[in-house]
N, C-alpha and C positions, 0 to 999 in steps of 0.2 A: 544570614549573610544576604544583603540585597545587591545584586549585580546590575539592576536597572534593566533586566531583560523583560521585553513586553510579551514575548511568546515563545513557546518551545515546539519544535516541529520534530517529527520522527520519520526517516525515510525507510521504507521497508519494501520487500518484494511481495508482501502480502500473505505469503504462504503459511506463516505460523500465527495468523490472526485467529483467535477463537472468540467465542462470546465474552469469556471473562477478561481476556487482554483488551477487547474493544470496549468493554464497561469501565475498565480501569483507566484507559487513555481518556475517555470522555470525562470521568470523574476528576482527572488531574488537568483537564482542559489542554491536552497536548494534541496539536494539528498532526494529521497523519498524511504522508505523501507516499502513495503506492506507484512503484515504478512498473509500467507496462511496455514491453519491447516490441510490440507489433499489433496489428488489428486482427490478426488471426493466430489461432493456437500454434500452427505449424512454424510460423516465424518466431513467435514469443518463446515456445518451448525449445526451438533450436539454439537461441541465443542463450537461454537459461540453462540448457543442457539437461531438462528434466521434462519428461513427458507428463502433460497434465498440469504444468506450471501456470498456465494462463487461467485455466478453470479454478485453480486454488486461489490465485490472486484475485479473481473476480468474486470468488466466495467471501474472501476476507473484506473486500470492499463492501459486499452486501451486509455482513456482519457490523461493520463499522457504521454504515448508514442506519441500520437497525438500532444502534445504541445512541444515535445522534451525533456522532463525531464530525468535526470539521475535515473534510477530505480533499486532497488533490491528487491529480494523477500526472505523472511526468513520463517522458520518453526520450531516448537519445536517437537521434538521426543516424542511420547507418545505411550501408550499401544493400543490405538485405531487404529493406523497405522499398 
């Protein structure tokens, strides 16, 4: 079935990205958007409710870059920033 879709994107917090998923996303030509909620771990982790979430997201971004994925980063403006 051809729906005329020109591209497919996946939004993620980046914490579950591993080498294999990064490879598969690249092979399938899926654009990946990683959500980052602050420029320091304290803010991002507070919003996500998980200590270490920013470091995990950054690691996921690095794995995606390593495999040559098309990546974008998004953030939502909030009062904590």
